[in-house]
RODREN-734877 format. One record per residue (C-alpha): residue in one letter; x, y, z. Coordinates in steps of 0.1 Angstrom, whole numbers, plus 5000, padded with zeros to 4 digits. Layout:
<recs>
aXYZ;...
</recs>
This chain:
<recs>
m375741794771;a379141834786;g381342094770;k382042464770;l379642744759;l380943054742;r379443394747;r379743674721;k382143944732;k380044214717;m377844264747;k376044554733;d374744374703;n374044074726;k371744284748;k369844414719;t369344074705;i368143934738;t365644224743;k364244174708;k363843804714;l362243844748;l359644084733;a358943854704;f358643564728;t356143744751;l354043854722;a353943504707;f353043354740;i350043594744;l348743564709;l349343194702;m349243024734;t346042844729;s346742744693;l350342644689;p351542284697;l353942244726;n356742134704;v356742474687;f357442634720;a360142384727;e361742464694;m361242834700;e362942804733;n365842614718;e366342874691;s366243154717;n369543024728;s370943004693;n373643254701;f375143004725;i376842774700;e379042484709;e382442554693;n385942424694;a387742644718;g390642654695;e388842754664;v388443114656;k386243104626;n382543094627;p381242774610;v379942834575;g376142864571;i374943024604;g372343264589;k372343434556;n375043684565;s377443464582;k380743634592;e383643574615;e382843664651;n384843654683;f383643414710;e384643384746;e384543064767;i382043004794;e381542694814;a378342504811;t377542604845;d377642974836;l374442934816;d372042644824;v370742554791;d368242304805;s366742584827;i366242804797;k364542524778;g362342454807;e362842074802;k365541824808;a368241804782;k367941504759;e370241224770;s372541054744;p373740694744;y377040814730;q377541074759;a381141044772;a382641174804;k382841554806;n386341674797;p388041324801;d391441474792;n391241744817;l391842024792;v392342374806;g391742674784;n391742664746;e393342354733;i394542394698;p394842064678;d397742014656;g397441744629;t400641824611;i402041514595;n405741434593;y406141294557;g409841204562;p412241094551;f412340854582;e415340724597;e415640354595;t418040074597;k418939884565;i416839564564;f418639234559;k416438994539;v417038614542;s416538464507;g414738144501;n417837984484;m419838034516;i417237834534;r417037554510;n420837514507;a421637524543;e424037244552;n426037144582;r423537274606;e424437314642;s421537244665;s421237194702;a417937014698;p417636654711;q419036394687;w415536254679;v414336594669;q417336654647;n416636304631;l413136424621;i413836784611;n417236734594;p417436364586;g420836254573;g421936624572;t419236724548;l416436964558;d412936824558;p411636954525;d408237034543;l410037304563;v411737494534;n409037754526;e408138034550;g404837984570;s405237604567;v404037404597;k404537024603;a403236794630;y405536494629;k404336134633;p404836064671;v407935864679;v406835574701;e409635384719;e408735054738;d410135004772;p412934734769;n411934584803;i408234634809;a405634514785;n402934764772;k404835074782;w405935324757;t407535664757;v405835894732;k407736184716;m405636444698;l407236724677;v405937034659;a408137244637;a407437574618;r409237824597;d408338184605;s408038434577;v411338554563;k409738864547;t410439204562;s408039354586;k407439714597;i405339784628;v404140124641;l403040154677;v400440424679;i400040524715;d397540764731;t399141014753;s396241224760;g395641364795;s393241084805;m396240844802;k397540984835;d394640824853;f394640484870;g398240404860;r397340384823;m400540554810;k402740324830;g400840014819;a401140134783;k404940174785;n405339834801;a403139674774;a405039854747;n408439754760;a407339394762;f406039414727;v409339524715;d411139244733;n408738984719;v408839104683;l412539184678;d414638864677;g418039024668;s417539014629;q417039324609;s414039184590;t411639334615;q411639704627;i409339904649;g408440284648;i406640464676;v403940744671;r402340924700;f399141134697;a397241364720;s396141714708;n398841684682;v400841394667;s404541324666;i407041044658;v409040954689;s411140684671;d411740614635;f411840254623;t414640054640;s415339714654;n417439854682;k415539754714;a417440004736;k416540294713;l412940194713;h412840134751;s414240484756;a411640644734;i408840454750;n410040544786;a410040914778;l406340924768;s404141144789;a400441224790;e398941564782;g396341704758;g393241584739;t392641274717;f393541324680;t393240954671;q392841024633;a396141204632;g397940914650;v396640674625;k397440914596;q401040944608;a401540574612;r399940524577;t402340774562;m405440594578;l404340254566;a403440374531;g406940464523;s408640174542;g408939924514;a408439634538;d406639314529;k404339314559;k403039634575;y401339654609;m399939924631;v399039874667;v396840154682;l396340194719;s393840444733;d391740494764;g388840704751;v386940844722;p388641074696;t387941434703;f389841594673;n389741534636;y390741674602;k388341914585;i386341774556;s385941964523;h382241884518;p381041744551;n377341784541;n377841514514;y378641254540;l376041314567;i374341034585;d371741034613;g373041094648;g374941334670;p375541414707;g371841434714;s371641794723;h368941894698;t365841734683;h367241734647;e370941624644;k373141474617;q376841374618;t379641294594;g379840924586;k382540664582;q382640634545;l384640924531;p387240934503;e390741034514;n390741354493;e387941494513;f390141544544;l391941874546;y395141744561;n397142064555;e394642304571;s393842354607;a392142074625;t388842084644;g387141914674;s385641994707;g388541854727;n386241714753;s383641534731;m383541324700;w381141574683;k381841914671;q379042134656;y380042304624;e376642454613;r372942464618;v370342474590;k366842604591;i364442324582;g361142484594;g359842854589;g357343064609;i357743294639;f359743034656;p361842844629;t363242484634;y366842414629;e368942094622;y372342074637;h375341924618;y378441774636;y381841644629;n382141294644;s385841254653;g385440884659;n384040824624;c386941034610;a389440804627;i387540494614;a387740634578;e391440704583;s392040344593;g390140234562;f392740394540;a395440204558;k393639874556;a393039934518;a396839964515;n397239614530;m398239734564;r396939524592;v395539734621;f395439604657;t393639814684;v393639804722;g390939974742;l392240054777;q389340104801;t387240254772;d383540304775;a381040144750;t381540434725;g385340424727;s385440054723;g383040064693;v385340314675;l388440104681;r386739794670;d385939954637;i389440094634;a390839734637;s391139514606;a388939254619;p386839194651;g389438964664;d392139234660;f390539444687;t391039384724;e389339554753;v391339574784;t389739674818;d392739584840;v395939774833;s397939474844;q396539284814;l398039524788;t401339344787;p399939004779;v397639144753;f400639314736;e402538994737;q399638814720;i399539074693;a403339044688;a402938664684;q400238714657;i402338964638;l405438754633;k404938394642;t403638114619;v402037944649;n400338114677;q398337994707;a398737644698;t396937364716;v397236984713;n394836774731;v396136414731;n393336174725;f394135824737;n392635544718;t390435304738;g392535114764;f395535354765;q396335594794;l399035784812;p400735574840;d399035624874;d402135794887;f402536034858;d403636384869;p403536654842;a406136854861;t408736584852;a407636514817;g410036614790;h409236924768;s411037204750;p411237554765;g408237684747;s405937394756;e403737334786;i402137004796;t399036974818;v396736684824;v393036724815;d390636444820;g393536194824;k395136304790;p398036524782;k397236884770;w400237044752;t400137424749;m402437664731;a402138044729;t404037994696;v406637764681;a409637954694;t412637734700;v415237794674;f416537474657;d419637634641;e421037974652;n422238014615;d418637984604;p416638154631;s413238134614;l413237754617;k411637674651;y410337374669;e408637244702;y408236904716;i406936704745;t407536344758;y405436134780;t404835774789;v401735574779;t400535234791;i397335024787;n394334924807;d391634664805;a389734864779;i392334764754;l390334444749;k387434644734;n389534684703;n389734414675;s393034224678;p395034514692;e398134284695;n398334294657;g398834674658;i396934964671;n397335344673;p397635434709;l396835804704;g393835804682;q393336104660;i395336414673;s395336764659;m397137094666;t394837394666;y396537734663;t396238084648;d398438174620;q400238504615;n397238644596;g395038574625;n393138284609;p392437954628;q394237654615;t394437284622;t397237044616;d396936664620;f399536434635;p400136124615;e399035804631;t401535554647;q401235194659;v402234974688;t401834594693;p400834514729;k401634184746;l398334074762;f397933814790;v394133814791;l392033664819;n388433564811;k385733454836;v382833224826;v380133094850;t377832804839;n374332824853;n372532524870;a369332374858;g367432634878;g368732914857;a371233204861;a371633354895;v369933694895;d373033864910;s375633684890;d376934014878;k377534134913;r379933844921;e383533924916;f385933634914;q389533714926;f392633594907;k396133614921;v398933694897;e402533604908;k405733644889;v407933324888;v411333394904;g413533104904;s411732814920;g409433054939;y406933334933;t406533694940;y403133874943;h402334094912;e398634184915;t395134064923;i392534094895;g388834084901;l386533944873;r382733924871;p381133654849;g381633754813;e384433994821;q387933994808;k390934184820;i394734194814;i397734144836;h398934504840;n402634604834;p404234264834;d407934244829;k409334114797;n411033774795;a409133674826;d406633394836;y403533464855;r401333214874;v397633294878;y395033104898;e391533164913;l391333254950;r389033064973;t387633384987;a385533604963;k383633924967;v380034014962;y378634364959;d375334524968;e372834654942;n374834974939;n378134784933;e379434904967;n380334765002;p381734424991;l381434115013;n383533805011;f382133455003;n383633114998;v383533024961;t383432644968;t380132694988;y378232794956;y380332644929;n381432274925;k383532244894;f386432454881;e388232444847;v391032644832;t391732664794;a394232864774;n394932944738;g397133204721;d400633314711;l402333264744;p403632944759;t401732804789;t401932534816;t399132414838;g399332304875;d397332284907;a396432604925;p397932634960;a395832424984;g395432705009;d393933004992;g393532864957;i390932644940;g391032444908;k394032474884;s396732734880;i398232844847;t401632994839;g402233194809;s405333354795;i405733724785;l408233734757;g410734004750;g411034214718;t408434434703;a406234184685;g402634174696;k401333854714;r398133744730;l397333474755;n393633414765;v393133214797;t389533124807;f388533024842;k385232844842;n383032774872;w380032554874;e377232674898;e376232424924;e373332204912;e371732204946;a369932514959;r372232724981;a370333034992;k369133055028;i365933255032;s363933365062;i360433515064;h359833805089;k356133865095;i355434225107;v351934325119;e351234685125;q348634685153;s345834955156;r343435025184;g340134835183;i338734495188;s341334225182;r340933865175;q341033625204;t343533395186;p346333555164;p346233385130;t348933185113;f350133355081;t351033165049;i353633335027;n354233184992;l357433234972;k357033144935;r359833174910;k359033454886;a360433274856;g358432964863;v358732634881;v361132384868;p360032014871;g361831854899;m362532174916;e359032244930;n360132314966;e362732564958;h360732724931;n357132734947;w357132714985;d354532805011;q355932905045;t353832955076;v354833215101;g353333375132;m352633725141;n355933925144;q357933605140;t360933525118;v361033175104;t363833025083;i362632825053;p363732465061;h365632405029;m367732605006;m366132824979;r367532954946;f369233284937;t366333404916;t363433644917;y360433524937;i356933674936;v355833694972;t352133664981;e350133605012;k347633315008;d344133265024;l343633625031;a340133565043;s341433355071;i343633625086;l341033905088;p341134165100;y344734155091;a345634235055;p348834285035;k350034635036;l349834835003;g352634714980;e353334394998;q351034144980;g352734014948;k355934204953;e359034084936;v362133994957;e365533914943;i367433664963;t371033774961;l374233634975;y375033974990;k371933965011;v372233605020;t375733665031;a374933985050;g372033795068;g374333555085;a372533265101;l369133385088;g370233435053;q368233685033;v365333805053;i362133885034;d359834125054;f356134095048;t353934355066;n350234325075;v348134605089;y345334545114;n341934725112;s338734595128;s336634805104;a338434675074;t336534595043;v337034305020;n336634264984;v334533964976;t335033844940;a333133614918;t333533514883;k331133414855;t332533204827;w330633124796;e331732804778;n330532774743;g327232894729;p326433204709;d328233534717;a324933704720;d324033494750;h327233594769;t326133894789;a326533944826;p323733764845;v322533884879;f324633754909;e323233754944;l325533804974;y325033615007;a326733705040;d326833415064;g324033255044;n321733575043;k321133755011;v322634095011;e320434374997;g321434724985;v325034634975;t325834664938;p328934484925;t331434634901;i331334414870;v334334394845;p333634434816;s330834664826;s328734614795;g328434414763;t329234044758;a332333854770;t333433504778;s334133594814;f332833854838;t334333944872;y332034074900;t333534254930;w331634364961;t333434584986;v331834485019;q332534485057;a335034215065;i334234165102;n330934075119;a330334365143;t328734125168;t330833825166;h334034005156;l334733715133;p335233735095;i332033725075;e331733435051;y330433555018;t328933334990;v327433404957;k324633254936;e323433314900;a319833424898;g317433224876;v319032884878;g316632584880;a316732294903;d318232084875;n321132344875;k320132464840;i319232804827;t317832914794;v319233214776;n317733324743;n316132984739;h319532814744;i320032574773;y323132604796;t324332374824;v325432574854;s328332454876;q329732634906;h333032594925;g333132844953;n332433184937;e333433064903;i330232994882;t330432844848;n327632824822;t328232554796;y326232544764;e324232234756;i324532154718;p321132044703;n321231694688;n317731644673;g318531744638;t317231564607;f318331594571;t317131424538;a318931444505;t317531324470;k319231184440;v317731284405;w318631084374;s318231274341;g318631134306;d318330814286;e316630564309;k318330274291;v321730384305;t322530194337;r322330404369;p325530364389;t325430314427;m326530634445;n327730714480;f326031004498;e328431154525;l326831404550;w328731734553;r328232044573;r329532404575;i329132734593;g328133014570;n330633034541;a333432864559;a335032554547;g332932254555;e333631914573;q332231564570;v329831504598;p331631284623;g329930944626;a327331004600;e326530694579;v327430694543;k324230614523;e324030414490;i321830554462;n321130384429;g318430364402;s315830224427;i316930404460;t316930774454;t316830934490;a318930934521;t317931054555;w320031114587;t318631174621;g319931274656;l322231534642;e323831814662;t322432134647;t325032394661;t328632424671;a329732444706;a329832814701;g326132804691;d326732864654;e324032684633;y325232424608;t324132404572;f324032044560;y324731924525;v325731614507;k328831514487;e328431204465;s331030964451;l330830654429;k330730344449;n332430154420;p334730414406;g336330164381;d333030084364;v333130214328;n329430284329;n330230574352;d331730754322;n328230794307;w327131024335;i327731384345;l327731414382;g325931724395;e326431964424;f324431974455;n321332194452;t320632374485;q317132474474;n315832114474;n318731934489;s319331724458;i322031624434;t321131564397;n323331324376;t322731354338;v323531114310;k326031254286;t324931354251;g326531474220;d329031294198;e331831504213;n331131374247;l330431004238;g332330714222;k333130644186;l333630294172;t335030234137;v334629884121;a337129834092;k336729554066;k340229484055;l341029354019;l340628994013;e343628794020;t344728474001;g344628164023;n347127894024;g347227673992;v345227933973;r346928013941;a347628373939;l346128413905;r344228713900;g332629093885;t330429283910;p332229323945;i331329083972;k329929224005;f330029094040;s327329144068;f328129284103;k326329334137;v327629554165;t326029524201;g326829724232;p325529884264;a321930034268;n320629764244;y322629904215;e322629704182;e323629804148;t323829604114;f325429694081;e327429554051;l330929624041;a332929534011;p336629474014;g338429804021;e335329974034;s334730084070;k331830194092;v332030464119;l329630444147;t329230764168;g327330884199;l328030554217;y327630524254;f330730414271;g331030044278;e331729714260;y330929664223;k331129354202;v331729344165;e330529034147;e330728944109;t327428764104;n328028664067;t331628574058;q330728474022;g332728154028;y335828344039;t337428294073;a336928614094;t339528724120;y339329034143;s342029284154;v340629244190;a339828944209;d336328814200;g335729144183;k335129314217;v336229674227;t335529894256;l334930264252;k335830494282;a335830864288;t339630834287;e339430624254;k336530754235;e337530624202;k338330254191;t338730064158;v338029704151;e339529554120;v338029244103;i340229034079;n338728764056;t340928494044;s340128284013;g340327904012;g336827814022;q334027684000;g332927953976;t336128153980;v338127953953;v337527823918;e339127553896;k340127613859;t341427373832;l343627463802;e343527233771;k345627253740;v343927163707;w345927103676;v344327113641;n346626933617;g350226983614;p352926873637;k352626923675;p355527123687;t356127223724;v354127533733;t353227743764;i349727833773;e349328103801;l346428133826;w345328493832;r342628673853;k340929013854;n338429183877;n336729393849;v337329713869;e338730033854;g340930273871;a343430213899;d341829903911;k341929733877;i343629393876;d344629193846;e347428963855;k349128623846;v348328363872;d350228053859;e351127863827;f350827513811;i353827383790;v352427143765;p355026873754;a355626803718;n353426543702;a351326523734;n348026343732;g345126283754;n345226413789;d348726553783;l347026823764;k345126943795;k346027093829;t343627183858;f344527473881;t342827453916;n342427683947;l342227993924;a340928303943;k337428383933;h337628753942;d340129023942;p341029183977;k338229423973;g335629153966;n335429183927;e335028843911;f337828743888;e337328633852;y339928363842;y341128323805;a343928153785;k346628323766;e349128193741;e351828453735;n354028263711;v352128073683;p354227813664;a355127883629;n352627793602;y349927793629;t347028043635;k345528093669;a341928053673;
</recs>
């Protein structure tokens, strides 16, 4: 490594030592050469030079720990070249990544470091502190700022409360002033204000004045940068003061703290470069000054051009060792960065190599034997400086560092000394030192540093086309540039003082003009209010070095929009394919008196809308469509003019909105249709006028098209007569009825000729194909020509002049050309399994071609269609004429039929298209049987048998045309013949029957359960219903006897009446019922029943239903018939005579009562008075008798009455007998 080697002065002892070691080395070499590993010899060789120890030239004490009997010895300097260590080792010295330049500070002789620290007291100017109350109560401010700035910062003479506190930053809502004369033009004023810190600050510039600072103009650059730093930081107040410390081999204060710029400049200019690099001492001295300063903010700015080479000794360095060192030895350790402050011996002599960052202070044996191994321990001066800065940072001192042309090691040290990565700056160009120091100065004192505002325009807003940033308004500390068409506002800091009596309050501003463009219409109703600037933020770095962002509040403007819209109506043939390439021109004129002055021309494509740009306020503008429009090519370039009236035949103008309008005729010369005049109002209110110009495309086709046939000849045999080519143009979107000619046209054209289609075509996309290719052989469409799509555009029609748009169609000529012969096989109907590819035979000019196999698609399996392709010679080699190819299907009979899998197909052929059509078999027979089950007495209803069919389990259908068969008790089978047995697809039918009742209203039907079709025997079984729950029920009720007319209601064994019930299936039932009784008949078949009273016992019988008949149905299973008998007939009444007999005595008037009883006990017992006979006094003869007639013989329940006389009141003196 670079550095100086020291030799012991005691040469005598040295010689003895060398002799002993040479003898030991020789002996070891002879005895152990074959057994010791090479690294032992290397270590032995290293140790043989152990007397040559790297030491600080200025240190006179031997490091502690060299051998057991360490003692002070005298050393003398020798240069590295005096003794070649590498040659002694016999190998190249180990290289170190930390190796610095040899003796960078150009030290000569023994350089003694001096780290003596000046602990003060330090001379300083008394600091004047500005109190917060002074800021808040400031009144009657005097400011030279523009009035609008004053109105925002100090409105009404009162300071904006957002700017009272130190470190406050405010981005004001932009002031937007509308131009009084021109619509949609505004002046934008943007303001930023900030209050710098009012706390006191002390700054120490720590400047490296080592010998290497003489090189490359470094010292001069450092002075210039330091002077600029002083000028930037000190603003005339006493709140900020600067001190200056220089360091080399020693350290000193060249200026105490002061705010006197002249004094500081003088101290800086007197600096000179000489000595080593004692960076730790410089940091220590600055830390000592700041520690006792009492300032609110404390800063240290360290400038150095290299690695530290001196440091303070450490009490216990071995306690803080880490891996690493200069790389001179195999085993090395160095002092680290993490040490406590009390480990440094600030009051003792310093140490260091002076020309390297490492200084060896001891070696320690770590391996024994004949050749011991040592570990070397070093001071790392860089790590010591880093530790020193850590003490400063722990005391809330912010440390900035600048590396001037430092190597990687030096930059790494300075980066670690700095408070944060961003507080270190590496400078390779001396001329950049000054701006770097200026940036550091800004970070130290300013609230806002390196501020940038990128103005983001909202959609539709822009700078005027003639905007010049050089003439834009701005404050002294502001700069405006234009980036991507938008203003960029930059500020090194907010520096313009608002009030000299309050210097910490600063501001910056810019002003510029903004207007609108057509994109304003992309916003939703911008005339009602829109922010022209979008979201804008100011990004900056605060005085603590942290990135910050402040947003500007949004503002609004209300544009006045005169909007032009273009609409084109398509004709019946559809939209023109190039409608979007057509740009219609509109002339805008300002109304001046009775005339007009030109304002601008606006181009609009269909569906587009644009605004009138920069109109004057309180002015009228006339707009009309020009007769001449433009059409562009496919790249929207190279416009051509066209006459609008040639292609459009109707023009309409409509308007709506907030602005007044009038309509008139467009000028006859250059205008078409109507014009419209609209007013641009004054004031700031937003308005909008929408004007729509609508054109109707001409109904008739208007596109002229020519076909150019190009034939690329080749050598060989040519045809005697050049063919005529037929080119077809067919509209891609389909042919519209009534427009066949212009949508699907065949045009013939000769070889290398151009032919114009004799009528106009449409502006649409055509598919271009050549027809009858076989007839033009050996010519064929060139690759890519057949079926190509061609758009017919107005641009190409216009560019083509008299020919219109020319479509080129190229053919190539080749006498050895091949042709693809294509045939198709189509299967119509029949089973899928039949639909395989049959064998096709190819014939050339009527002769069967052998040995040529076609390509069949699909190549295997079944399909409804197959395509066969043979690639064969197109031209007959003898006749030079095209060969005519035909195709036949093998196996087709003379009747044009073929059998496949026992299925018959009819074969038809049209050209090379062969179709096999399935013949459906129609010889099917089907018989179905009706089975009747149950009581044979029940009438069999007549049934309808319908024939149905189905495929598999699919839904069925009634067989079309099949007769409906009648089935009854005597006819029980139905047969159908001539049935189709399969579908057209060859799927076999399954036949079955569905039945229905011929007379659905017949009540007899209710007695049957209709069955399902049995596929096993093709039958349907109908069954007679059984079970009382499934059949009818009839109740015959004998009502109580009723008294007939004239029968006296006067009151034995009960009388019974006989009944007979008859019904369907020869049903008959007889029974007797007494009055009040009923008979329930169950299990009755459905049908009509008659109830008849066969013995009325002389009573008159009536029925609750007509003729005693009822019908039982499945829906009315239960019925009741009531029979009522009325007395009055013979045998139903009796006659009784009462007679009064007197025995002796007088004959007074008496009453004799007629009573009756039924001799029944219980609830039905009757004993009641019927009538009475009043016998007159002294009556004789027949007057003593009375006969009662029409007396009921029975009670209501048929019990016979017993009549008797009763005299309740017997006259006096008489006894009743």
